[in-house]
C-alpha positions, 0 to 999 in steps of 0.5 A: 471256711469261716467268713472271716478267713474268706474276707482275709483271702479275698483281701490278700487276693485283691492286689496281684503280687505281679503285673505279668501279662496273660501269656507269661502267667499261662507259662508260669502256671504250666511251669509250676504244675510241671515242676510239681508233676516232675517232682512227684512222678520222676523223683518220687518226692513227697507231695508236700515238698513238691507243692511247696517247691512248685509254689515257689517256682510258680512265683518265680516264673511269673516274675513275682518277688520271692518275699511276696511268693513266700507270704502268699504260700504261707498265708494260703497254707495257714488259712487252709489248715485252719479251715479244714485241719480240725475237720480232717482230724475229727474225721480220722478219729471217728473212722478209727473208732469205727474200725477198732471197735468192730462197728464197721465189721458189724455193719458188714456182717449184718448187711451180708447176712441179709443179702445173697445172690443178685443182691450182693453187689448192691449190698457191697455198694451200701456197705462201702458207702456207709463205711466210706463216709468217715474213712479215708479211701486207703483206710476203707480199702484195707478195711473192706478188702478182707470182706470182699475176698471172703464174700467172693470165696465163700459165696463163689462169686466173681471177685470183680462182681463183688469188688467193683461195687465196693471200690465204687462206693468208697471212691465216690465218697472220697471224691464227692462227699465231705468230710473227705479232705478233697471236697473240704478243701474245694469247699474252702477254696471256692467259699461253698456252703458245706451243707448244700454241697453235701446234699447235692453231692448225695444227689450226684453220688447215688446214680453215679455209684449205681452205674459205676458199681453194680452195673459196670461190675457185670462187664468187669467180671466178664473182662477179668474173671479171677478168683480171690487170692488166698494169701491176701485175706488178712485178719479182721480188726475186731476178731480179738474183741469179746463184744462189739457195738450193735448195727443200729447204733453204729449206723446212727453214729456214722450218719449223725454228722451228715444228718446234722449238716443236712438239717442245717442246709434244709433250715437255711433254705426253708427259713432263710432268716438269720435272726430266726431262733431255729436257724440260729440253733441249726447253724451251730449244731450243723456247722462241720466242726460241731457236727463232727465233734458231736459224732466223735463224742457220741462214738466214744460211748456208742462205739468205744465203750460198747466194745468194752474199751477202757478209758486208756484204750479209748485215749490210745485209739484217738492218739493212734488215729491222728498220727497217720493224717499228718501227711494228709494235713501237710499236703492239704496245707501246701495245696492251699499255699499253692492255690493262694499263690495262683490267686495272688499272681493274678491267675484268677483274672486270666482264667476269667478272661479265658473262660469268657473268650472260649465260652467254656462253662465254668463247671466243665472248665473246672472238671477239665482242669482237675482231669488234667492234673489228676492224669499228670500227678495221680493224686485226687487230692492234689488235683482237687486242691490245684483245680480249686485254686485255679477256678476259685475266681469263677465262683464270684457272683455264683449262687449257693447251689452253683458254687456247690456244683463247682466243688462237685465238678472238681471232685468228679474230675479228680477221679478220672482214670487212675493209672500207674502214677496213683498209689490207689492203682497199686493198692487195688492191683496187689490186693486183688492179685491182678496184673497191670492190664487187668487193673486198667480194665477194671479199676481204671475204667471204673474211676473214669466212669465215676468221673464222666457220669459225675460231671454229666449229673452235675451239668444236669443239676446246673440246668435245674438250679 
């Protein structure tokens, strides 16, 4: 989020649109969230509409004028889409190029060719983590499931021993590492530094994915011992290609935006002089927009042209990548509107008062709020957006490192115990051919481990930072 948009939001939030007391505000927040949960779970309404209606209900319950509530909602929606919309679009283009060019398959095949036996679960974590960087969770699952099923079948491995590490790698990337929509929105909401959040996110993600992936998969394989379902092995995306990009250049392309953003964060810490020439350059090339745009432009050549794509097919691939993210953008935007409405009715001060009187650490409070919303709505993105809006005032006065950890605490909470109201739950269940009980024992428990281990490492980092 730009400093200008932060200033605009701060100005908008400076004067609450209602003077309701904490009791009424608390009831309004609960009622607003309840409306969203009810519309999503009971009436199966799209999250965009549910968040829009929930924002209006929130303002009404808080006693705010309808015109002011609408203004808050539209201001928040516009600022959020402006802050992260282009980044989500660029991430989608990069992910589509990676999948369609066969680059993802090249990464998978190269790593699997060099891994066997006990190394295979670790190889699956590595594959999922690298591929999961630019891909949305659902796209990553669709891309990786055929590989998981083929490896389990051909190598005679337990499906859970191979599948859980891959799912853990994807899920951790989705919840903790930008440029995924959830972390981006949380960074935008609390005014965190993206590079520092990315760096600390990697520090938290590595031990978390090891514990929830290869280590937990040993127990998951004992609890649920099932073979790979034959009917769920689909055609891989690159089987119709005559050639595909090399392993090294593919990995380098995927990691390019991450490296550029980390370099910026490192220079900001080491140099710490806005007038320094080196820092000025890294501030530009390491900004999320430029880093992702550079990666997309490079990918057009290193992935698209390397796979033999014509200019027309490249254009078609880019066009096809943007259509599926329309829903994501609208949900993220409406979540930003909900967040701004929360801020403008004065919930920020209420949360500050609550955290002081109860002596709950800000990081733990952020995690708990995200957990509750995740359990209620089933959506990690909705949980992240809503929790970020509620705890954004706590970031005021925090250091750069503390605000980054606040984002990671929210992200960890948003992954807690996926169950029957989560689309990802059913996606995993159907692909792996499990029943509901087996899915809870494996997938749901894995998500909970990620969430709990994640917040533990965030709290440990907070002691150092």
